[in-house]
N, C-alpha and C positions, 0 to 999 in steps of 0.2 A: 826691406824698406828703402825707398828712393833717397838718394842724396839730395841735399838742397842745391839749387842752382846758384852758382857764384855770379857776382856782378860782372857785367861786361866792362872791360877797361875803356877809358875815354881816350880817343886818338888825339894827339897833340903834335905840333910842329910839322916836320916834313911828312910824317905819316898822314896827318889830317889833310894837308894840302893835296897829297897824291891821291888819297881816297876821294876827295871832293872833285878833283879833275877827272878821275875815272868814272865817277857817277854822272858827270856832265856829258860824256861821250859814250852812249850805249854801243855795244858791239853789234855789228851788222852781220847777218848770216845770209849766205847765198840761198837761192831757191832749192838747190840740191841738198844743201845741209838741212834746211827746214823739213824737206820731205823725209830725209833719213831720220831726223829726230821724231817726226810724227809716226813713222813706221815702228821705231823702237818703243815709243810710248804705247802704241796699240798692242804690241807684244806683251809689255808689262801688264797692261789692263786685262788682257785675255788670261794671263797667268795669275791674276789676283795680287799683283805687286803694284802698289800705288806710291808714286813719288810726289 
């Protein structure tokens, strides 16, 4: 039987500010990095592993 999912704690103070700042500036990936990730995703899909 599955265990119940616990509540996610609320971020406060410095953690909340840092999280909000990080969400405002998304990470940029180079074209080479994007291609590498696409190739890895294709391998996972071929093998039936979905992320």
